[in-house]
N, C-alpha and C positions, 0 to 999 in steps of 0.2 A: 308680413312683407309681401311684396308682389311675388307671384308664382315663379319659381326657379326650376327650369328643366334640368335634368341630370347632366346633359352635355355642358350646359352653361355652368352648372355647379362645379363640375370637375375642373373646367377651364379656369374658374375663378380662384382655385386654391393651389395653383402651382407656385413654385419658388419659395420653399420653406426657409426659415431663418437659419437653419444649421444643416450641414451635410449629413446625410444618413448613410448607414453602412451599405456597401454594395452587395455584400454576401450575407446570407442569413447567419445568425449566431446559433451554433449547434449546442444543444443542452448536453450536460454530462449524463452518462447512462444512469448514475445513481440519483438523479434529481427526483425527489418525491413529488407526487401530485399535491397541489394545494388543497386544503380543506375547503369545503363549500362555505360560502359566507352566510352568516346568520340572516334570516329574514327580519330585518330591523331597519328603522330609519337612521340608525347611528352606526358608525364605523368603529370597530374595536381596534385597539393598538396592534393586536396580533394580526388581524386581517390587513391592516395598513402595512405592516412589516412584510407580510407575505406578498402583497401586491408590489411593494417597492423593490423586493428582491427580484422581480421578474420584469418590471417595466422601467424604461429609461428613455432619454433623449426625446422628450415630448414637445410637440408643437401644436398649438391650437389655432385654427382659423374660425373666427366667429362672425356670423352675419345675422343682424337683427333688423326687424321692421317694427317701428313704433308709430302708432297713430294717435295716442292719447287715450284710447279706449282701455277698458279693464284687462283685455288680453293682448298678448304680443306674440309674434312669430320669431322663431330663431332656427338657425342651422349651425351645427357644430361639426367641424372636421377636426379630428384629432389624429395626428401621425405620431407613432411611437415605435420603439424597439422592444421586442419581447424575447426573453431568453429561451422560452420553450412554449410549445402548444400542447402540453400534456394534460392541461385542465382548463376549465372555463376561466374567464376574466370578467370582472365587473366594472361598469362605467356608471358613475353616479349621476342621477337626474331625478329631480323631485317633482312629483305630481304634474307631469306633462302629458300632453296628448300627442303621441308620436305618429307622424304621417309617413315617415320613411326611415329605414335603417339599412345602410349599405356598409358591409364589412368586406374590405379588400376587393372592392368592385362588384360584390354580389349582394343583391337585394335579399334581405332575410326578414322573417317575421320576428318582431321584438319579443324576447322573453323578459317581461318588465313587470315589476311589482309596485310601481309608483315611487320607489326609493332608488333603485338602481337597475340598470340593464345588465343582464347576464349574456356575455358573448360566448357562444359555444366554442369549445376547443377545436372542433372540426373546421370552423370558419377562420381560425387564427393561423398565423405563420410564425415560426421561430425566426425572428428577424424583423424587418420593417413591416408594420401594419398601418392601415388607414381605415378609419371608421367615420362615417358621416351619419349624423342624426338630424332629421328635420322634425320640428315639433311646434306645438302651440302651448302656451301656458298663461295662467292668470297671474297678473302682478300681485305681489304680496302687499299686505297692509299692516304688517306687524313690525316693520323696520328691518327685516332680514331679506336676503335675496335681492330682487329688483323691486323696490318699493314704489308704489304709485300714490301720488297725493294730488287731489283736486282742490285748488285754492278757493275757499268759500267767498272771497271778496271779488274775484274777477273771473272765476271759472277756468283759469289756466291750469294745465296739468304739468306736474314735475315728477321726474323719475330720479332715483339714485340707488346705488347698490351698496349693500353691506354684507360681507362674506365671513367675518370672523364669528365663531371659530371654524365652522365648516358649513357655509350656506351658499357657496358659489353654485352648487348643484340645484339650487332653487331658481337659477337663471339659465344655466346651460349645462351640457353633458361634459363630464370631465372626471379625472382621478382627483377627488377632493380631499387631499391630505397635504400637509405642509412640506414633506420631504420629497414630493414629486414636483419639483420645479419645472417650469416650461416657459416657452415663449408664447406670446399672444399676438395675433394679428386680427384687426377688427374692421368691420364694415357695418355702418349703421344707416338705415333709411329712416328719416324723421320729418315731421312737419317743417315747413320752410322757415318759420320764425324761431326754431329751437337752436340751442347750443348743444353740442355733444362733447363731453369731457372724459378723458381716460388717461392712462399712464403716459402716452406719447401725444404730441400735437399732431393733428391731422396733416396729411400730405396733399389732400385734394378734397374739394367739396363740389359735387356734381349737381346741377340744377335738374330736377325732375318735375317741374311745374309746381304743384302744391306741396311737393316733398323735396328734400335734398338728400343726397347720399354722401356720407362722410367716410373717407377712407384713411385708415391709420396704418402706420408702418409697424414692423415687428418690434416687440418690446425686448428688453434684456430678460434673462431668466428670472422668473418670479414664482413664489408660492401662490397657489390659487387665491388665498384669502387676501393677498396684497394687490391683486389686480382689481380694477373697478371700472364702472361705466355710469355716468350721470348725464341726464338729458332733459331738456325742457327750455322754455323761454326765459332762461335765467338772465338777470342783469349782470353785466360783466365790467369789472374795472381792471386796468392793466398798469403795470409798472415795469419798465425796462431799464431802470437806473442802475441796477446792480449787475453782478456777474451772471446771474441766472434770471431769465424772464419770469415774472410773477403775475398771476391773475387771481382775482377774487370774484366769486359768483354768489348771488342771492336771488330769491324770488323778487319779481318786480314790485309786488305789493308791500314788501318790507325793505326795499332798497334804501329808503330815507332813514332807516334805523341802523344803517351800517356806517362805520367810520373807517373807510379804506386807508386813510393816512396812517392810523394806528396799526392796522393789520400789516401793511407793507413795511412799516418801520420795524416792528418786532420780527417780521419774517426775514428781512434783509440782514438785520443784526445777527439773527440766529444762524443763517446760512454762512455768514462770514466766520462766526465763532466756531461752528462745527467743522468747517473746512480746515481751520487751523488746528483744532484740538485733535481730530481724528487723523489728520495728515493724509486724508483721502478726499479728493474732490467730490462734491455732491454727485451721486451716481445716476440721476435721472433727468438731467438737462433742463427741465422747466419745473416750476413749482406752482401748482394750482391749489386753491382752497375754496371749498364749497359749503355754504350755509344751507342746511336742509331741514325741512319740517318733520315732525313726528319721529325724530331719531331717538333710538333707545339708549344710546350711550352719550358721553360727552363729546367724543371725537374719535376718528379712526384714521390710522396711518396708511391708507391706500397709497401705493407708490405714486408720487408726483401728483396726486389728486385727493388731498386730504378732506374728509368731511367733518363738519362741526354741527352740533345741534343748535337750532335757532334759539331755543328757549333760554340758553345760557349766554348767548353772544350777541343778541340784538340790543341796541341801546336807544330806547325811546327818547332819551334826553342826553345831556352831556355825560360822558363816561366818568365814573368815580375812580379813585385810586384803586379800589377793590376790583372794579370792572377791568381796569387795565392790567392789574396783576394777574387776574384770572385768565384774560386773553393771552397775555405774554407767556404764562407758564404752560398753557395748553398748546399754543403754537410750538413752543420749544420742545415739549414732550413728544408731540407727533413728529416733529422734525428729527429728533434724535433717533426715532424708529426708522427713518429712511436709511440709516446706516445699520443700526442694531435692531434687526427685525425684518427689514425689507432686503437690504444688500446681503446680510447674513441672517439666516432664519433658523429658528429652532427645528429640530428634527421631528419632534412630536409635542403634543400639547402640555406635557409635564414641564417643558421649557418656557411656557408662557410667562411665568413669574420673572424669569431673567430678563426677557424683553421689557416687561413693565417696570421692574425695579430699576433697570439700567436707565430707561428713559426718564423715570421719575428723578433719579439722581442727577442725570445730565441736565435736566431742565433747571435744577437748582444751581449747578455750576455755571451754566450759561447766563442765568438770570443775575447771579452774583456779580458778573463782570460789568453789567450795565449800572448796577448800584442805584436803580431807580426806585426800588420798593422797600427802602429801609434795610435793616439788618437782615442779610440773607439767611442767617441761621434760624430765624424765626419760622421761615417757611418749612425748613426741614423738621424742626421740632413740632410744628403744627401737625404734620403728617404722623409723626411718631406717637402723638398723644392717642390717636385712634388705634394705632397698632398695639400700644401697650394694653389698652382696654380689652381688645379682642384676644391678645396673646395670653392673657391671664384667665380667660374664660374657659368654660367647658368645651367650647367649639373651636378651640385653637387647633392649629395644624402646622406641620413643618413648612418651611418655605418651598422646598422641593418635595413634591408628592407625586406618586404614580397616578396616571390618568388612564383608566381602563378603556374608555371609548369617548367619542365626541359628545355623548350625552353628559359626560362629566367634565368637559373642558373648562367650564366656567364655575364649577362648584366652589373653587377656592380663590376666586377673584375678589379680593377684599383688601383691607388695609395691611394685612401681613404680606400679601403679594406685592403691593405697591410700596408702602412706607417702611415696613420692616426690612424688606429687601433692599430698598435704597439706603437705609440706615446701616446695614451690615456692609454694603459696598463702600460707604463712607468710612466705616471702621477699617475695612481692608485697605483702602487707599492710604489711610493714616498709618497702617501697620507697615506697608511696603514702601511708602513714599509716593508723593503726587506724580512725579515725572515717571517713576517706574510703572505706576498704574497706567498712565497714559500710553507708555510704550507697549505694555502688555495688551492693551485694548487695540492699539494699531496693528500689532502682530496678529491678533485674533481676527480682525476685520480683513486684513490683507490676505491671510492664509485661506479664509473661507468665503471670500467674496463671491457672490452669486450662487452660493451653495448653502448647505445646512450644517449646523453644528450642535454640540451638546454642552451641558454644564462642564463635563470633563475637559472638553476642548478649551473652554473659557478659563477654567482654573489652571489648566496646563499652560496656557499662554502667559498668565500672570506669574505662575511658578517659574517659568523660564526667564521672564524679565527680571524677577526679584532674586533668582538664585536660591530659592527656598521652596520646600515642599509644602504647598498650601492645602493638601488633601485633608490633614487633620483639622485645620481651621474650617474647611467646608463641612466636614462631618459634624463638627460641634455646632456650627451656626446654621447650616442650611438643611440638615437632615433631622434635627431634633426640635420638637415643638416647645413652645412656652417661653416666657420671659422670667428672669430672676429679679427678685426684690433686692435692693441695695440700700443699706443704711449705715450711718456712722455711729459707733459706740465710743464714747470718750469720757474721761474723768479728769478733773483738775485738782491740783494741790497748790495752795498759795498763789492763786491767780494764774497758774501755768498748766498747760496740758501735761498730764502725767501718763496718759495712755490714750491712744486713738487707734481704732481698728475698723476695717470695713467688714461688715457681715453680709454674706450672700445667702439667699434662700429662695427656693422656687415660689413664685407668686401663686402657682397652682400646684399643690403637692402631687397631683397625678403625673406631672412632668418634672422629675427631680434633677435633670441634667444641671450640673454645675459648670460654669463657663469661665474662661480666662479672657480678660480684656484690659485694655489700658484706659484709665480715666484720670481726671484731674480733680483733686479734692481741694475745695476752697473754704477758708476760714473767714468769718465776718464778725465785726464788732460794731456796736452802736456808738456813734459819735453824735450826741444830741438825738435827732430823729433819723439820722442817716445810718445805713448799714454800709460799712466800709470794708473792702477786702484787706485783710491783715496778714494772710499767709496762704500759700498753695503748694501742692506737691503732686507730681506725676506718680501714679501708682498702677502697677500691673497686678491685679488681684485675681485670686483663684481660690477654689474650695470654699469652705464655710466661713473662714475667718482669715483676714490678712492684716497684719500689723503695719502701721504707717509711722515708723520711727522718725522720719524726717520732720514731722510736725510736733513731736514731743518737745516741750519747753517753750512753745509759742504761747502767746497770751490766750487765756481761756476764752473761747469764742462764745458769742451770743447765738451764732448760727453756723452750722457746718453743712455744706452742700457737697455730697460725695460724687457728683457728676458735673462739676463746674465746667462751663463751656460746652456741655452736651457732647463730649467725645464718645461716650459709651451708649450701648443700648441696654437699659436697665430701668426697672420701675423703682424710682427713688421713693423711699419712705423716710421722712424726716424724723429724727429723734424728738422726744417730747419738747425739749427746750427750744430746738430750732423751729419746730412746728408752731409753737406759741409766738416766737419772735416774728416769724413770717406773717402770721395772721395780724399782728398788731402793727407792723412796720412795713407793710408792702409798699406803700408810697415812698418810703425812704430808700428804695433800691434804685440806683441810677442805671445799672446794666439792664437793658431791655430783655435780653435773653434770660437772665437770672430772674427778673421780675415775672416773666411769663411762666417759668418753671415753678416759682413759688405760688403764683396764682393757681396753677394747675394742682399744686400740692393741696390747696384748700378744697378743691373739688374732689380730688382723690380721697381726702379725709372724710368728706360727706359720704362717698360711696362705700368706703370701708368701715364706717361706723365710728370714726374717731372724732367727728364733728357733727353736731346736730344741725338740722335744717335752719333753725332760727339763727344760730351763730354764723352759719354760712351766709345767710341773707344780710345779717348786720355787717359782716366784713365787706360784702359787695356794696352795700349802701354807703359805707365809709370810704372805700378806696376808688370805686369807679369814677366819681366826679373828679378825682385828682389825676386820672390817667391821661398823660399827654401823648402817648404813642398811639397812632391810629390803629395799628394791628392789634395791640394789646387792648385797646378800647373794644374792639370787636370781640376779643376773647372774653372779656369781663361781661359785656352785654349778652353774649351767648350763654354764659353761666347764669345771668339774671333770668333769662327766658326759661332755662331749665328749672330754676328755683320756683318760678311762677307756675310751671306745669305741675310740679309737686304740690304746691299750695292748692291748685284747682282740684287735686285728687284728695288731699288730706284735710283741707280746711275750708272747702267751699261752703259759703254761707255763714261761717263762724265770725265772731267779732274780731278775733285775732287775724284771720285771713283777710278780712275787709281792711283792717288798719294797715297791715303790712303791704297789701296791694296798693292802697292809696299812697303810701310812702314811696313805693317803687314808681308809681305813675308820676308823682311830683318830682322825684329825682330825675326821671327821664325827661319830663317836660322842661325842667330847668336846664338840663344839659343841652337840650335841643335849642332853647332860646339863647343860651350862652355861646352856641357854636355857629350863629348865623353868618359870621364872617368866614367860616370854613365849610364849604358845601359838602365835602367828603364826610367830615365828622358829623355834620348836621343830619345828613341822610342816614348815617349809622344810628344816631340817637332816635330818629323818627321811626325807622324800621322796627326797633325794639319797642318803642312806645306803642305802635300799632299792635304788635304781637302780644303785649302784656295787658293792654287796655281792657278793663272789665267793669269798672265802676261807672255809674251814670255820668259823672263829670267827664271821665276820659272818653266814653263812647259818644257823648254829645260833642266833645272836641273833634273826634274823628268825623262825625257827620258834618260839622261846621267846616272842617278842612276840605271835605269833598265838595261842599256847596260853595266854597270860596269865601266864607264868612270869617274863618279863623286863619290867622297867619301861622304857618308851621316853620318858624325859624328861618324864613326866607327860602325854604326848599321849594323847587319847582315841583308841582304836583302833576307828574307825568302819568301816562296810562298805567304803568306798573304800580305806582303808588296808589292810584285810584282803585285798582283791583285788590291791592293788599287791604285797603280800608274797607271796601265792600265785603271782602272775605271775612274780616274780623267781625264786622257788624252782623253778618249773617250767622257766623259760627256762634255768636253770643245770643242770637235770636232777638236782636234789638227791634223795637217797634219801628215799622216803616222800612226795615232792611230789605224785605223781599221786593218792594217797589224800586228801591235803589238798584237792586240786582237786575231787575228787568230793564231799567233804563240804561244801565251800563252795558248789558248784553246787546241792546239795540245800537248803542254808541260804538262798540268795538266788535266788529265782525271778523277780526283776524283769527288765525289759528290759535295763537297764544291767548287771545281774548276769549274764544269759545272754551278753551280748557280752563281758564280762570273762572268763567261763569259756571262750568260744571263743578269745579272744586268748591266754589262758594255755595252752590246749590246743595250738594250732598252733605256739606258740613252743618247745615241747619239742624237745630235740635227738634226734629220732626220724626217721630217713630214710624209713621206710615210711609213717608218719603224714603226713609232708610230701608224699610222692608222691600220697597219697590226696587231700589237700586241693588240691594243684596241679591234679589232674584235675578236681576239683569246680569250681575257679575257672575253668578254661579250657573247661568244657563248654558254657557259655552256654545252658543249658537251662531257666533259671528255677527250678530246684529250690530254690535258696537266695535269699532276698531280698537286695537290693543292700546293705543295711546290714551284713549278716553277711559278704558277700563282701568288702566294703571292710575290715572288721575283720580278716578272715583274711589278705588281701593285705598289710596293713601290719605284720603280726606273724609272717609265715611264715619269714622269713629275717632275724632280728635280728642286730645286731653281735655278733661272737664266734662265729657259726656259718657262717663263710665256707666251710669245707670241705663242709658240707652244701649250701650254696648252689651250690657248684661242680658238684655231682652233676646238677643240672638246668639249669645256666646255658646250655649250648648249646641245649637244647630251648626254653627260654624266649625266647631271642633269635631262634632260627630261626622260631618260630611267631608272633613279634610282628606282622609285616605282615598275616597272615591274621586274627588277633584284632582288629587295628586296623580291618580292613574289616568284620568280622562283628559286633563288639560295639557297643552303643550308646555315645553320647558320655560318659555318666556313668561307665559301667564302664571304658571304655578310658582315661579320664583318670586314674582311680585305679590301674588296672593299670600304666600306663606309669610313673607316679610311684613305684610300690612294687616292681614285679617285674622291671624291667630289671636284669640281674645286673652288679654291680660289686664286685669282691673285692680291689681294691688290690694287684694283682700286674702284672707285665709282661705276662703272658698275658691278663689281664682287660682291660687297656688296649688291647692289640692286637685283641682280639675286638670291643671296642666301636668301635674305629677302622674295622675292616672293615665293621661294621654301618652306621656313619654314612656310609660312602662308597657303600653300595649301597641302603640303605633311604631313598631320597629321595622316594618316592611315598606315604609314610604321611601321616596327617593332621597338620595343623600342630601340634597339642598334643602328639602322640606324637613328632614330630620334635624338638620343643623338649626333651621329657623325655629323649630319647636323647642329644642333644648335651650337655645339662646333666649327665647321668650320666657321660658320657665326660670332661667337663671336671673334675668332682669326683674321678673315679677317677685322673686324671693328677695332680691336686693331692695326693691321698692318697698316691700312689706317691712323689712328691717328698718329702713329709714323712717317709714311711717310710725312704726312702733316706738322708736326713740322720740320722734316728734310729738306723739300723743302723750308720752310719759313726761316730756318737758313742757307741754302746753300750759298746765296750771301755772308754772313759773312765768311763762311768757305773758299770760293774761294778768 
């Protein structure tokens, strides 16, 4: 920024948003001095609590100057009340070059460790304090703090902020913790052709010649991670047709791939729905959404300025139904956070799950009202499938877990946090009633508006609304890990049920909690090829065994489903008769939710050893072409891709593997051609065909599609499809694929295109190339931005290249502890999830077992990744052993 003299600086920060106490607050004589904060880049919960006990009524004035260059200048003024000056106070600021520090009008020498400034007790006042920090800092390139991106296509520079879980101090000086809410007033100087976007709309824009100064008013009280700032020559669309003004922003070079009509439609529908549901008007006056490059998450709920990752939400051609559902659900998820997360915010990061679970659940309720995407229950069940898998694993955890410091804030952000949490909220809503649940949520939001709250506050509001003590429910479901298996055990005499009971057991014996919940048991009988519902009963089960006398005397069923309509959260294990019926008659089930659950039961059977891989594949080949529902077609095709990945490991090069692969490819090609009148279905078939293709015929087809010689069921071959084909041809090492990669890289110079080129490159079956990229990944020298490293890591050793993976497996595992210690948390999280070697052999499992027994001092997230990898490798080996035992029969 242009140089600011101290007199101007002080004059520019008058008129704070809230009145400050006229007289200093006097500390009690017994107040102990706070312990010195640990020299660490992370903030512990204890240090945060100590700081929050002393600091209140915070107001920030922020002044930034952006030029588009790698560095920026900023000045922070923070005004706050302090209960006492008995000990120092820390102010968070990461890796800045401080040029001036003024504490209560006095210039002081910064005591600064590159993570936080320590304000000396002698410079502080018991009462109102004012601190001004002027500094320079380099923009981040890893998606946190204030990220800078230079567009390779036109050279334009774009900035956006991302502060969750605690990265605001990578942009300005502050108390970076969620329970120290504050107001923010903002001034930004930026190039003349830039837009500047934040929580509030600007009140003035001053012309400075080549620059403009944007002046923003004071925000409502916000947690730091909910505030944001985005700047650059963004293209902007506006819609003022609704109650709240809406804007949408994207880079100029990708603006043609944005469908603003769809964005504004889902946004306006969502704002209207949540206004009604919460009974509280949208709290931030305007609604901006910004598509940004190199974003590390799907989206972020910054108050009134939500960010979305480009890679998921650009549409190079007509949006498919899947694209629209993805867009709608993400918009609604982030919008729900504006009330639950932004208006009312968790006190500490252990409450992050409640924010995410609630938003995940509310997106489903809001989406169900529009009825645009088929049966809304399918979306809820889709999320639960992943939660069940993780919740029965060795790395499961309770929904509510302690978070020791900001280093651990994202350790447990997974399908348990999102989907299990949403599922138990659905269960709670059903337990107390839909309207009672809504009233409890309204009371919670009203009581804690613009403040912070805890899980006890939330449960207390619902307990009050329902007139029942929900703490026992919370203890059972939120504080205990694991999922329980649920199966029906029944007997029949003379064609009638003589006994039916529900058996509950822990899916993982390490977590033996038995739960109580309400489910619906459904009975089904075959009428020809159709499975028809012939009886049902509501059952509240608990303990090991619960009798269901209401169904005794009913006709002996061909199938019993003990969680019909998906009321409960339980890993259903079908009894042998029902399992066999489901496998043989899946297409005869009209209820799409039940059909989805029975399809999942087949995959669960593969994973738990009750079904061999060849039988699993035969069921898919039989039923997938008959699937009429678009969502379930995606589920079945996803299972087919998983089956093919197993084949690439178990049967690569074998006669059986070749025959089954060719049958898969023919089935997919036929499905593609049969769907040419339905673009959505055709694209789904084509995507799986590309993923599965490995025979010469299929790979030649792909090359022909790319060249325009082969018709792909009428599907428009847009840029994304082209990259999918180029990627598969290179992963398979097809002759001429490297030339195709070079041509496509020259054709598409966009950010997504360059990442696709990188993914295609590293996936090639070239050992020398893989060694070069492994060295680049492990160098930790900043030569490649995080977005490219992440893309390389996730594609370096794809399925089918286990022999190449083995060449570096020992080295990758041996160096894991050192990389875990040296790498930042973003890098190591991606590295551990992608690069720990597991090749589905006895030797691989033994290698991982040895590592798990010795690598106990690595970070929590890396330890979890290691144990998870071991568990999946053991499971893969068990599936392989059964497959190889059955292979003579298959041949």
